[in-house]
TIRORO-688379 format. One record per residue (C-alpha): residue number from 1; residue in one letter; chain; x, y, z. Coordinates in Angstrom, 1 decimal, decimal comma. Each point is the difference from the previous one (the first is absolute). Layout:
% residues N
[NUM A A [X Y Z]]
...
END
This chain:
% residues 582
[1 M A [67,4 51,3 172,1]]
[2 S A [-1,7 0,2 -2,7]]
[3 T A [0,8 2,5 -3,0]]
[4 L A [0,9 3,5 0,8]]
[5 P A [-2,7 2,2 -0,8]]
[6 V A [1,0 2,1 -3,0]]
[7 Q A [-1,1 3,5 1,5]]
[8 L A [1,6 -0,9 3,7]]
[9 S A [3,3 -1,1 -2,0]]
[10 R A [0,2 3,3 -2,3]]
[11 R A [-1,3 2,3 2,8]]
[12 L A [3,0 -1,5 2,3]]
[13 E A [2,4 0,3 -2,5]]
[14 A A [-1,1 3,8 -0,8]]
[15 L A [0,7 0,6 3,9]]
[16 L A [3,0 -1,7 0,3]]
[17 T A [1,5 2,0 -2,6]]
[18 Q A [-1,0 3,0 1,6]]
[19 I A [1,3 -0,9 3,3]]
[20 Y A [3,2 -2,5 -1,0]]
[21 P A [0,9 1,9 -3,3]]
[22 D A [3,4 -2,1 0,1]]
[23 C A [-1,7 -3,7 1,0]]
[24 P A [-1,4 -1,8 -3,0]]
[25 S A [-3,4 0,1 0,8]]
[26 A A [-1,4 -3,5 -1,3]]
[27 A A [2,4 -2,0 2,4]]
[28 L A [-1,0 2,5 2,8]]
[29 R A [-3,6 -0,7 -0,5]]
[30 D A [0,4 -3,6 -0,1]]
[31 E A [1,8 0,5 3,6]]
[32 I A [-3,3 2,0 1,3]]
[33 I A [-2,6 -2,3 -1,3]]
[34 A A [2,2 -2,9 1,7]]
[35 A A [0,6 2,0 3,0]]
[36 F A [-4,1 0,8 0,6]]
[37 W A [-1,1 -2,9 -1,1]]
[38 P A [2,2 -3,1 0,6]]
[39 E A [-0,5 -3,4 -1,8]]
[40 G A [-3,9 -1,3 1,1]]
[41 T A [-1,1 3,6 0,3]]
[42 Q A [-2,9 1,1 -2,3]]
[43 M A [-0,5 3,6 -1,7]]
[44 R A [-3,2 1,3 -1,6]]
[45 T A [0,0 -0,1 -3,7]]
[46 R A [-0,7 4,0 -0,1]]
[47 A A [0,2 2,7 2,6]]
[48 R A [-2,7 0,9 2,6]]
[49 A A [-2,0 2,3 -1,3]]
[50 P A [-0,1 3,2 1,7]]
[51 G A [-3,6 0,1 -0,1]]
[52 Q A [-0,3 -3,0 1,8]]
[53 S A [-0,3 1,7 3,8]]
[54 L A [2,1 -1,7 2,5]]
[55 W A [-1,6 1,8 3,0]]
[56 S A [-3,6 0,9 1,1]]
[57 E A [-1,7 2,1 2,6]]
[58 K A [0,3 -2,9 2,1]]
[59 D A [3,7 0,3 0,3]]
[60 S A [2,1 1,9 2,7]]
[61 V A [3,5 -0,9 1,7]]
[62 V A [1,1 0,0 3,5]]
[63 I A [3,9 0,7 0,1]]
[64 T A [1,3 -1,0 3,0]]
[65 Y A [4,0 -1,5 1,2]]
[66 G A [-0,2 -3,7 -0,1]]
[67 N A [0,7 0,4 4,4]]
[68 S A [-2,6 2,9 0,5]]
[69 V A [-1,3 -2,3 2,3]]
[70 Q A [1,6 -2,2 2,4]]
[71 D A [-0,2 -2,0 3,0]]
[72 G A [3,8 -1,7 0,7]]
[73 K A [-1,4 -3,7 -0,3]]
[74 H A [-1,5 -0,4 -3,6]]
[75 K A [1,5 1,1 -3,7]]
[76 P A [-1,4 3,3 -0,5]]
[77 L A [-1,0 -0,7 -3,5]]
[78 D A [-2,0 -2,9 1,4]]
[79 L A [-1,6 2,9 2,8]]
[80 L A [-0,3 2,5 -3,6]]
[81 H A [-1,8 -2,7 -1,2]]
[82 D A [-2,4 -0,4 2,8]]
[83 F A [-0,7 3,6 0,2]]
[84 L A [-0,8 0,7 -3,6]]
[85 R A [-2,7 -3,2 0,3]]
[86 R A [-1,2 1,0 3,2]]
[87 Y A [-0,5 4,3 -0,7]]
[88 L A [0,6 0,4 -3,6]]
[89 K A [-1,1 -3,3 -1,9]]
[90 D A [-3,7 1,3 -1,2]]
[91 T A [1,0 3,9 -0,1]]
[92 I A [3,6 0,2 -1,9]]
[93 N A [1,0 -2,3 -2,9]]
[94 G A [3,7 1,0 -0,4]]
[95 V A [3,2 -0,1 2,4]]
[96 H A [3,3 1,6 -0,6]]
[97 I A [2,3 -1,9 2,4]]
[98 L A [3,3 2,5 -0,4]]
[99 P A [3,5 -1,9 -0,3]]
[100 F A [-0,3 -3,5 1,4]]
[101 F A [3,5 -0,7 -0,8]]
[102 P A [2,9 -0,3 2,0]]
[103 F A [1,7 3,5 0,4]]
[104 T A [2,6 2,1 2,0]]
[105 S A [-1,9 3,2 0,1]]
[106 D A [-2,7 2,4 -0,8]]
[107 D A [-2,4 -2,6 1,2]]
[108 G A [0,0 -1,6 -3,1]]
[109 F A [1,1 2,0 -2,9]]
[110 A A [4,0 -1,0 0,1]]
[111 V A [-0,7 -3,9 -1,1]]
[112 T A [2,8 -2,6 0,4]]
[113 D A [-2,2 -2,8 -1,4]]
[114 Y A [-2,7 0,6 -2,7]]
[115 R A [-0,7 -3,7 0,0]]
[116 Q A [-0,7 -1,1 3,6]]
[117 V A [-2,5 1,3 2,5]]
[118 N A [0,9 1,6 3,2]]
[119 S A [0,6 -2,8 2,3]]
[120 A A [-1,2 2,4 3,0]]
[121 L A [-3,3 0,7 -1,7]]
[122 G A [-0,6 -4,0 -1,5]]
[123 D A [0,5 -1,6 -3,4]]
[124 W A [-1,7 0,2 -3,4]]
[125 E A [-2,3 -3,0 1,3]]
[126 D A [-1,6 3,1 1,9]]
[127 I A [0,3 2,8 -3,0]]
[128 E A [-2,0 -2,4 -1,8]]
[129 R A [-2,8 -0,5 2,2]]
[130 I A [-0,6 3,7 0,3]]
[131 S A [0,5 0,1 -3,9]]
[132 G A [-2,6 -2,6 0,2]]
[133 E A [-2,6 1,9 1,7]]
[134 F A [1,1 3,6 -0,9]]
[135 R A [1,2 1,7 -3,3]]
[136 L A [3,8 0,3 1,0]]
[137 M A [2,4 3,1 -0,8]]
[138 S A [3,6 -0,6 0,6]]
[139 D A [2,9 2,4 -0,5]]
[140 L A [2,8 -0,5 -2,8]]
[141 V A [2,4 2,3 1,7]]
[142 L A [2,0 0,3 -3,2]]
[143 N A [2,3 3,1 0,0]]
[144 H A [2,1 -1,3 2,9]]
[145 V A [1,1 -2,8 2,4]]
[146 S A [1,3 -0,7 3,3]]
[147 S A [3,8 0,4 0,1]]
[148 L A [0,1 -3,2 2,1]]
[149 S A [-2,1 -1,8 -2,8]]
[150 H A [2,5 -2,8 -1,9]]
[151 W A [-0,4 2,3 -3,2]]
[152 F A [1,6 2,8 1,9]]
[153 T A [2,8 -2,4 2,0]]
[154 D A [0,7 -1,9 -3,5]]
[155 Y A [0,6 3,2 -1,6]]
[156 L A [2,3 0,6 2,6]]
[157 Q A [1,6 -3,0 -0,7]]
[158 G A [0,0 0,7 -4,0]]
[159 R A [-1,9 -3,1 -0,1]]
[160 E A [-2,0 -0,1 -3,2]]
[161 P A [-2,1 1,1 -1,4]]
[162 F A [-0,6 2,2 3,1]]
[163 D A [2,9 1,5 -0,7]]
[164 R A [-1,8 2,2 -2,5]]
[165 F A [-3,4 0,5 1,9]]
[166 F A [0,5 3,1 1,9]]
[167 V A [0,4 3,8 -0,9]]
[168 E A [3,1 1,6 0,0]]
[169 A A [1,4 3,7 -0,3]]
[170 S A [2,8 2,1 1,4]]
[171 P A [0,1 2,9 2,7]]
[172 S A [1,5 1,9 -3,1]]
[173 D A [-3,2 -0,2 -2,0]]
[174 D A [-2,6 2,6 -0,3]]
[175 L A [-3,1 -1,0 1,8]]
[176 S A [-1,4 3,5 1,1]]
[177 T A [-3,2 -0,6 -2,2]]
[178 V A [-0,9 -3,7 1,4]]
[179 V A [-3,5 -0,4 1,4]]
[180 R A [0,2 -1,0 3,8]]
[181 P A [-2,9 -0,9 2,4]]
[182 R A [2,9 0,0 3,1]]
[183 T A [2,6 2,0 1,5]]
[184 A A [2,7 -2,6 0,4]]
[185 P A [3,0 -0,3 -2,2]]
[186 L A [-0,7 -0,8 -3,6]]
[187 L A [3,3 -2,3 -0,1]]
[188 R A [1,1 -2,8 2,3]]
[189 E A [3,6 -0,8 -0,5]]
[190 V A [1,0 -3,8 0,2]]
[191 E A [2,7 -2,7 -0,1]]
[192 T A [-0,4 -2,1 -2,9]]
[193 A A [2,1 -3,2 -1,1]]
[194 N A [0,7 2,6 -3,1]]
[195 G A [1,1 3,2 2,5]]
[196 T A [-2,1 2,6 1,1]]
[197 K A [-3,0 1,1 -1,5]]
[198 H A [-2,6 2,6 0,9]]
[199 V A [-3,9 -2,0 -0,2]]
[200 W A [-3,2 2,0 -0,7]]
[201 C A [-2,3 0,0 3,1]]
[202 T A [-2,9 2,2 -0,9]]
[203 F A [-2,2 -0,9 3,0]]
[204 S A [2,9 -1,0 2,9]]
[205 H A [3,5 -1,6 0,0]]
[206 D A [-1,9 -3,3 1,2]]
[207 Q A [-1,9 0,3 -3,5]]
[208 V A [2,2 -0,3 -3,0]]
[209 D A [-1,4 0,8 -3,2]]
[210 V A [0,2 -2,7 -2,8]]
[211 D A [1,3 0,7 -3,4]]
[212 F A [-3,1 -0,7 -2,3]]
[213 H A [2,5 0,9 -3,1]]
[214 N A [1,3 -3,9 0,5]]
[215 P A [-2,9 -2,1 -1,5]]
[216 E A [0,5 -2,3 2,3]]
[217 V A [-1,3 2,1 2,7]]
[218 L A [-3,3 0,3 -2,0]]
[219 L A [0,0 -3,6 -0,6]]
[220 E A [0,5 -1,1 3,9]]
[221 F A [-3,4 2,7 1,1]]
[222 L A [-2,2 -1,6 -2,6]]
[223 R A [1,2 -3,7 1,5]]
[224 I A [-1,1 1,5 3,6]]
[225 M A [-3,0 1,3 -1,1]]
[226 R A [-1,3 -3,8 -2,2]]
[227 L A [0,8 -0,7 3,6]]
[228 H A [-1,8 1,6 2,2]]
[229 I A [-2,9 -0,4 -2,5]]
[230 D A [0,4 -3,6 0,0]]
[231 H A [-0,7 0,3 3,7]]
[232 G A [-3,2 2,0 -0,4]]
[233 V A [1,0 3,5 -0,1]]
[234 Q A [-2,1 1,9 -2,4]]
[235 I A [0,9 3,7 0,4]]
[236 I A [3,7 0,8 -0,6]]
[237 R A [0,9 3,6 1,7]]
[238 L A [3,1 1,2 -1,7]]
[239 D A [1,5 1,7 2,8]]
[240 A A [2,3 3,3 -0,8]]
[241 V A [-0,3 -0,7 -3,5]]
[242 A A [0,6 3,5 -1,1]]
[243 F A [3,9 -0,4 0,9]]
[244 I A [0,7 -2,9 -1,5]]
[245 W A [2,3 1,2 -2,9]]
[246 K A [2,8 2,0 0,5]]
[247 E A [2,1 2,2 -2,4]]
[248 L A [2,5 2,9 0,9]]
[249 G A [-1,5 3,1 -0,8]]
[250 T A [-3,4 -0,5 0,7]]
[251 S A [-2,6 0,1 2,9]]
[252 C A [0,4 -3,7 -0,2]]
[253 V A [-3,8 -0,5 0,3]]
[254 H A [-2,3 -0,6 -2,5]]
[255 L A [2,0 -0,7 -2,6]]
[256 P A [-1,2 -1,4 -3,3]]
[257 E A [1,6 -3,3 0,6]]
[258 T A [-1,7 -0,4 3,5]]
[259 H A [-3,7 0,5 -2,0]]
[260 A A [1,2 -2,8 -2,3]]
[261 I A [0,6 -2,2 2,8]]
[262 V A [-3,6 0,3 1,5]]
[263 R A [-1,3 -0,2 -3,9]]
[264 L A [2,0 -3,2 -0,3]]
[265 M A [-1,3 -1,5 3,6]]
[266 R A [-3,8 1,1 -0,7]]
[267 L A [0,3 -2,0 -3,4]]
[268 L A [1,1 -2,8 1,4]]
[269 C A [-2,6 0,0 3,0]]
[270 D A [-2,7 0,4 -3,2]]
[271 Y A [1,0 -2,6 -1,2]]
[272 A A [0,0 -2,2 3,1]]
[273 I A [-3,2 -2,8 0,3]]
[274 D A [-1,0 0,9 3,6]]
[275 P A [-0,5 4,1 0,3]]
[276 V A [2,9 1,9 1,3]]
[277 V A [-0,4 3,8 1,0]]
[278 L A [3,2 2,4 -0,1]]
[279 I A [-0,1 3,0 2,1]]
[280 T A [2,7 2,5 0,2]]
[281 E A [1,2 1,7 3,4]]
[282 T A [1,3 3,1 -0,8]]
[283 N A [-0,1 2,9 2,6]]
[284 V A [0,7 2,9 -2,6]]
[285 P A [-2,2 3,3 -0,9]]
[286 N A [-3,1 -0,6 -1,8]]
[287 A A [0,4 0,1 -3,8]]
[288 E A [3,3 -2,1 0,6]]
[289 N A [-1,8 -2,8 1,5]]
[290 L A [-2,9 0,1 -2,3]]
[291 S A [2,1 -1,0 -3,0]]
[292 Y A [0,4 -3,5 1,6]]
[293 F A [-3,1 -0,5 -2,0]]
[294 G A [1,9 0,3 -3,1]]
[295 N A [-2,4 -0,5 -3,1]]
[296 R A [-1,9 -3,0 1,9]]
[297 N A [3,4 -1,9 -0,2]]
[298 E A [1,4 0,5 3,0]]
[299 A A [-1,1 -0,2 3,6]]
[300 H A [-4,1 -1,6 0,3]]
[301 M A [-0,2 2,4 3,0]]
[302 I A [2,0 2,9 1,8]]
[303 Y A [0,0 1,0 3,4]]
[304 N A [-1,8 3,6 0,1]]
[305 F A [3,0 1,7 2,3]]
[306 S A [-1,4 3,2 -0,5]]
[307 L A [-3,4 -0,8 2,1]]
[308 P A [1,3 -0,7 3,6]]
[309 P A [1,9 3,5 0,3]]
[310 L A [-2,8 1,6 -1,5]]
[311 L A [-2,9 -1,8 1,7]]
[312 L A [1,7 0,7 3,2]]
[313 H A [0,7 3,5 -0,5]]
[314 A A [-3,9 0,4 -0,9]]
[315 L A [-1,3 -1,3 3,1]]
[316 L A [2,7 2,0 2,3]]
[317 S A [-0,4 3,3 -1,7]]
[318 G A [-4,0 -0,3 -0,5]]
[319 S A [0,4 0,6 -3,7]]
[320 A A [-0,4 -2,6 -2,8]]
[321 R A [1,0 3,2 -2,5]]
[322 H A [3,4 -1,6 -0,8]]
[323 L A [-1,3 -3,9 0,0]]
[324 N A [-2,9 1,1 -2,3]]
[325 H A [2,5 1,6 -2,1]]
[326 W A [2,3 -2,8 -0,8]]
[327 L A [-3,3 -2,6 -0,3]]
[328 M A [-1,2 2,3 -3,3]]
[329 R A [3,6 -0,1 -1,5]]
[330 M A [0,2 -4,0 0,2]]
[331 P A [-0,9 -2,1 -2,7]]
[332 P A [-1,7 -3,0 0,3]]
[333 A A [2,0 -3,1 0,0]]
[334 Q A [0,8 -1,3 -3,5]]
[335 H A [-2,2 -3,2 -1,0]]
[336 G A [1,2 -2,9 1,8]]
[337 C A [2,0 2,0 2,4]]
[338 A A [-0,9 1,3 3,8]]
[339 Y A [1,4 2,3 2,7]]
[340 L A [0,3 -1,4 3,3]]
[341 N A [-1,6 2,4 2,9]]
[342 F A [1,7 0,2 3,1]]
[343 S A [0,5 2,5 2,8]]
[344 A A [2,7 -1,7 2,0]]
[345 S A [2,8 -2,9 -0,4]]
[346 H A [2,8 -1,2 2,0]]
[347 D A [2,3 2,8 -1,3]]
[348 G A [-2,4 2,7 1,6]]
[349 I A [-1,7 2,8 -1,9]]
[350 G A [2,1 1,2 -2,9]]
[351 V A [0,0 3,8 -1,3]]
[352 R A [1,7 -0,7 -3,3]]
[353 G A [-3,1 -0,5 -1,8]]
[354 A A [-1,1 3,5 1,4]]
[355 E A [2,7 1,7 -1,9]]
[356 G A [-0,8 2,8 -2,0]]
[357 L A [-4,0 -0,3 1,4]]
[358 L A [0,6 1,1 3,9]]
[359 S A [2,2 3,7 0,3]]
[360 G A [2,9 -0,4 2,3]]
[361 E A [-1,9 1,8 2,3]]
[362 E A [-2,8 -2,4 0,2]]
[363 L A [2,1 -3,1 0,3]]
[364 G A [2,0 1,4 3,0]]
[365 E A [-3,6 0,8 1,7]]
[366 M A [-1,0 -3,4 -0,6]]
[367 I A [3,4 -1,5 1,5]]
[368 G A [-0,2 2,3 3,0]]
[369 A A [-3,2 -1,2 0,7]]
[370 V A [1,2 -3,9 -0,4]]
[371 T A [2,7 0,2 2,6]]
[372 E A [-2,5 1,9 2,1]]
[373 F A [-1,9 -3,0 -0,1]]
[374 G A [3,8 -2,5 0,4]]
[375 G A [0,7 -0,1 -3,1]]
[376 L A [3,9 -0,1 -1,0]]
[377 V A [1,2 1,2 -3,7]]
[378 S A [2,6 -1,7 -2,6]]
[379 M A [2,1 2,0 -2,2]]
[380 R A [1,8 -0,7 -3,3]]
[381 A A [3,0 1,7 -1,8]]
[382 L A [0,0 2,3 -2,6]]
[383 P A [2,7 0,4 -2,6]]
[384 D A [0,9 3,4 1,6]]
[385 G A [0,5 -2,4 3,3]]
[386 S A [-2,8 1,7 1,9]]
[387 Q A [-2,9 -1,7 1,4]]
[388 K A [-3,5 -0,2 -0,9]]
[389 P A [-3,3 -1,8 1,5]]
[390 Y A [-0,7 -3,3 -0,8]]
[391 E A [-2,4 -1,7 1,9]]
[392 M A [-2,2 0,3 3,1]]
[393 N A [0,8 -2,6 2,5]]
[394 I A [-3,4 -0,2 1,7]]
[395 T A [-2,9 -2,9 -0,1]]
[396 F A [-2,9 1,5 -1,7]]
[397 F A [-1,9 -0,3 3,0]]
[398 D A [2,0 2,2 2,1]]
[399 A A [0,2 2,7 -2,7]]
[400 C A [-3,6 0,7 0,3]]
[401 K A [0,2 0,8 3,4]]
[402 G A [-0,8 3,6 -0,8]]
[403 T A [0,0 3,0 -2,6]]
[404 I A [2,6 2,5 -0,9]]
[405 A A [-1,9 2,6 1,4]]
[406 G A [-1,0 -1,6 3,5]]
[407 G A [2,3 -2,5 0,7]]
[408 E A [-1,1 -3,4 1,8]]
[409 D A [-3,9 -0,2 0,3]]
[410 A A [-2,6 -2,7 0,8]]
[411 L A [-0,8 -0,3 -3,8]]
[412 Q A [3,0 -2,9 -0,6]]
[413 F A [-2,4 -3,0 -0,9]]
[414 D A [-2,5 1,9 -2,1]]
[415 R A [3,1 1,6 -2,1]]
[416 F A [1,8 -3,2 -0,2]]
[417 I A [-3,5 -1,9 -1,0]]
[418 C A [-0,3 2,8 -2,8]]
[419 S A [3,4 -0,7 -1,4]]
[420 Q A [-0,3 -3,5 -0,5]]
[421 T A [-3,5 0,5 -1,1]]
[422 I A [1,3 2,2 -2,9]]
[423 V A [2,8 -2,2 -1,2]]
[424 M A [-2,5 -2,7 -0,7]]
[425 A A [-2,1 2,3 -1,8]]
[426 L A [2,5 1,2 -2,7]]
[427 E A [0,4 -1,9 -3,3]]
[428 G A [2,7 -2,8 1,1]]
[429 V A [0,6 -2,8 1,8]]
[430 P A [0,2 0,6 4,1]]
[431 A A [2,7 -1,1 2,0]]
[432 F A [0,1 0,2 3,8]]
[433 Y A [2,5 -0,1 2,2]]
[434 I A [-0,4 -2,4 2,7]]
[435 H A [0,7 3,1 2,3]]
[436 S A [-2,3 1,9 -1,3]]
[437 L A [-2,5 -2,7 0,5]]
[438 L A [0,9 -0,5 3,5]]
[439 G A [0,2 3,8 0,9]]
[440 T A [3,3 -0,7 1,1]]
[441 P A [1,7 2,9 1,5]]
[442 N A [3,8 1,1 -0,3]]
[443 D A [2,7 -2,3 1,5]]
[444 H A [2,1 2,3 1,8]]
[445 E A [1,5 -3,5 1,9]]
[446 G A [1,0 -1,5 -3,7]]
[447 V A [1,6 3,3 -1,0]]
[448 A A [2,0 0,4 3,2]]
[449 K A [1,2 -3,8 -0,3]]
[450 T A [1,2 0,0 -3,7]]
[451 E A [0,8 3,6 -0,7]]
[452 V A [-2,1 -0,2 -2,9]]
[453 N A [-2,9 2,9 -0,8]]
[454 R A [-1,8 -2,6 -1,7]]
[455 A A [-0,3 -2,2 2,8]]
[456 I A [-2,7 2,5 1,0]]
[457 N A [-2,4 -1,5 -2,4]]
[458 R A [0,8 -3,9 -0,1]]
[459 H A [-1,3 -1,1 3,9]]
[460 R A [0,2 -3,5 0,6]]
[461 W A [-3,3 -0,9 1,3]]
[462 D A [-0,1 -3,2 3,2]]
[463 Y A [-2,5 -1,8 -1,8]]
[464 P A [-1,7 -1,2 3,3]]
[465 Q A [-0,6 3,3 1,5]]
[466 L A [-1,1 1,8 -3,7]]
[467 R A [-2,5 -3,0 -0,1]]
[468 E A [-1,2 1,6 3,4]]
[469 L A [-0,3 3,4 -0,9]]
[470 L A [-1,9 -1,1 -3,7]]
[471 E A [-2,5 -2,1 2,3]]
[472 D A [-0,9 3,4 1,7]]
[473 D A [-2,0 1,9 -2,1]]
[474 T A [0,5 3,0 2,2]]
[475 T A [3,9 0,2 -0,6]]
[476 I A [0,9 2,4 -2,5]]
[477 H A [1,5 -3,1 -2,3]]
[478 A A [-3,3 -1,6 0,3]]
[479 R A [-1,6 2,8 -1,2]]
[480 T A [2,3 0,9 -2,6]]
[481 L A [0,1 -3,1 -1,7]]
[482 N A [-3,6 -0,9 0,3]]
[483 A A [-0,7 3,3 -1,6]]
[484 L A [2,7 -0,2 -3,1]]
[485 K A [-1,6 -3,7 -1,0]]
[486 E A [-3,2 1,0 0,4]]
[487 R A [0,4 2,9 -2,7]]
[488 I A [2,2 -2,2 -2,2]]
[489 A A [-2,6 -2,9 0,1]]
[490 I A [-2,4 3,2 -1,0]]
[491 R A [2,5 0,4 -2,9]]
[492 T A [0,1 -3,4 -0,9]]
[493 A A [-3,5 -0,2 -0,7]]
[494 H A [-0,2 3,0 -2,5]]
[495 S A [1,2 -0,5 -3,5]]
[496 P A [0,6 4,1 -0,4]]
[497 F A [3,1 -0,8 2,2]]
[498 N A [1,8 -2,1 -2,9]]
[499 P A [3,5 0,9 -0,2]]
[500 N A [-1,1 1,4 -3,7]]
[501 A A [-3,4 1,2 0,6]]
[502 T A [-0,5 4,0 -1,1]]
[503 Q A [1,3 2,4 2,4]]
[504 F A [-1,2 4,1 0,1]]
[505 T A [1,6 2,1 2,6]]
[506 M A [-2,7 1,9 1,9]]
[507 Q A [-0,2 3,9 0,0]]
[508 L A [-1,1 0,7 3,4]]
[509 G A [2,2 2,3 1,5]]
[510 D A [3,3 -0,8 2,0]]
[511 D A [-1,5 -1,1 3,0]]
[512 I A [-1,5 -3,3 -1,7]]
[513 F A [1,9 -2,5 -1,8]]
[514 G A [-2,3 -1,6 -2,3]]
[515 V A [0,4 -2,3 -3,4]]
[516 W A [-2,8 -1,5 -2,0]]
[517 R A [0,0 -3,7 -0,8]]
[518 Q A [-1,8 -1,7 -3,0]]
[519 S A [-0,6 -3,6 -0,7]]
[520 R A [1,2 -1,3 -3,2]]
[521 D A [-3,1 -1,2 -0,8]]
[522 R A [-1,2 3,3 0,7]]
[523 S A [-3,2 -1,1 2,7]]
[524 Q A [1,6 1,6 3,2]]
[525 S A [1,5 3,2 0,8]]
[526 I A [1,8 0,6 3,1]]
[527 F A [0,6 3,6 1,7]]
[528 A A [2,6 -0,8 2,4]]
[529 M A [1,0 3,4 2,3]]
[530 H A [1,7 0,6 2,7]]
[531 N A [0,3 2,7 2,2]]
[532 V A [3,8 1,1 0,6]]
[533 T A [-0,8 2,2 2,9]]
[534 D A [-0,6 -0,1 3,6]]
[535 R A [-3,1 2,0 0,1]]
[536 A A [-3,6 -0,7 -1,4]]
[537 V A [-0,4 0,7 -3,8]]
[538 D A [-3,4 0,5 -1,8]]
[539 V A [0,4 -0,9 -4,0]]
[540 P A [-3,5 0,9 -2,0]]
[541 L A [-1,1 -2,6 -1,8]]
[542 T A [-0,1 2,2 -3,5]]
[543 S A [3,9 -0,5 0,2]]
[544 I A [-0,7 -3,9 0,1]]
[545 N A [-2,5 -0,4 -3,2]]
[546 L A [-2,0 -2,8 1,5]]
[547 I A [-2,1 -1,2 -2,7]]
[548 D A [-3,7 1,0 1,1]]
[549 G A [-2,8 -3,0 0,0]]
[550 E A [3,1 -2,5 0,5]]
[551 A A [0,6 -1,0 4,3]]
[552 W A [3,4 0,8 1,1]]
[553 W A [1,3 -1,4 3,3]]
[554 D A [3,5 0,2 1,8]]
[555 I A [1,1 -3,2 -0,2]]
[556 L A [2,5 0,5 3,3]]
[557 T A [-2,7 0,2 2,1]]
[558 G A [-3,6 -1,1 -2,1]]
[559 Q A [-1,3 3,0 0,6]]
[560 R A [-2,3 1,0 -2,9]]
[561 I A [0,5 3,7 -1,7]]
[562 D A [-2,6 2,5 -0,7]]
[563 A A [1,3 1,4 -3,5]]
[564 A A [-2,5 2,7 0,8]]
[565 A A [1,8 1,3 3,5]]
[566 P A [2,0 3,2 -0,7]]
[567 S A [3,1 -1,5 1,5]]
[568 L A [1,8 -3,0 1,3]]
[569 H A [1,2 0,4 3,5]]
[570 F A [4,3 -1,4 1,0]]
[571 A A [1,0 -0,2 3,3]]
[572 P A [3,7 0,6 0,8]]
[573 Y A [1,7 -2,7 -2,6]]
[574 Q A [-3,1 -1,6 -1,0]]
[575 C A [-0,3 -2,2 -2,9]]
[576 R A [-2,9 -0,3 -2,4]]
[577 W A [0,0 -2,5 -2,9]]
[578 I A [-3,5 1,0 -1,6]]
[579 S A [-1,1 -2,7 -2,8]]
[580 N A [-3,1 -0,9 -2,1]]
[581 R A [0,3 -3,5 1,6]]
[582 P A [-0,1 -1,2 3,4]]
END
């Protein structure tokens, strides 16, 4: 390795002094450099400048498990590769493969070995083949590991260095202020070579929290990051990152050391030869989520967690009032940063992002409709021992079955396509869960089999059956995939949809959700408007301010728009992207 850049050295030492004030920062700095840049690995001489954009309007992501398609004969990662190439190659250029490592529970998020690919899925060669054609995102599950991992079994046996790898506490400690995303008891009693201990389990007793107070834990995760980057990972998702630092007497979420660790990882990524994007997964209220941009020095991207519940509420209530109000107050992503926009993920539709944005009554009405449409609700524990809704477990496709007021209706497809079109129109990079792309219904059989609510949205498709369905253009699955691919392709062809292009929220009343997007060179404008109601709506063209003398088109349909007409007609859930370029 060449001489360490002075700026990198200084910034690393400053961060380490904040995180580990009792450790010699220079010595720990050298260990970090060796972990992330082992011998023979090159680094940049200067940090990659924020202005060097890492994304464009061409970028979008599909979120999938490694075995979302299977046939019982071939490796699931081979089948996934075939699915991506066959159906998405010319439309979506990124893929987030949810944890593809050996695991014991939580569908991959209780990892036993970060250095291996789950043999039931394939191997590193399969991962590298996919990363050679698609921009690959992988999970760094850094808050906890499986209770059956060798890290934890070595801890139980008192073996170094793992005897200091896990967070311990006492049942007598005051843990009343700890923020919990689950309802299970926080502490788990275990017998170790050093006696009875109580280990911290934020999520489940099979997911034991590691102790970042020990710098060896950080070093180990940096080595894992390097390994994943070397195997083709370009986007690293920091799973459950908000919880990684614990201090008794605090909420144990979003602590200053947590943000400093994210800044340290961002710093290392900015000096990596190949571009590496860091994205934080923090399913928390909006202001807390936004904090992970830092001062352009933490996450490159953050999940837009308020979008899914507000989007669904707009479509089920027939009013974009809260969606409009939220977006008007959302800051543009800082220079060199971007939002990741999505409607649903493998976890369902979280509701924490709607805290302070929807009233308890409005949230309750939406949850009532979702349960009417076959959905379930998962809870989280509050400090006083009570419980509160944490997420709605349902496929987003089935969440669009009807409305709060009217129940199920015949507009599910149109309502759903409208939801995904809104995701595409917003500032940021759009991400689509595979079951949204495929119009997958609720998997109640999966819930009955696993007794896990989230299984309702984690269907495993029989690949030959899925291919038959997708080859028949009349099936709901083919119609959904084809409609979304067509709109994604339109989006990628227009520079106003660059993730950092100008965006303003349009004032069109509660029936229409609209944003104005303008290309960074100001040559093209797009008025992206979406009827969130189950009835026809006419919008006066005077409220859109189409410039006289210019030609305007609805680029979703190719229709020429007469700027002198009195109004623009919207069918129920119709979307119109009006542009001065076809």
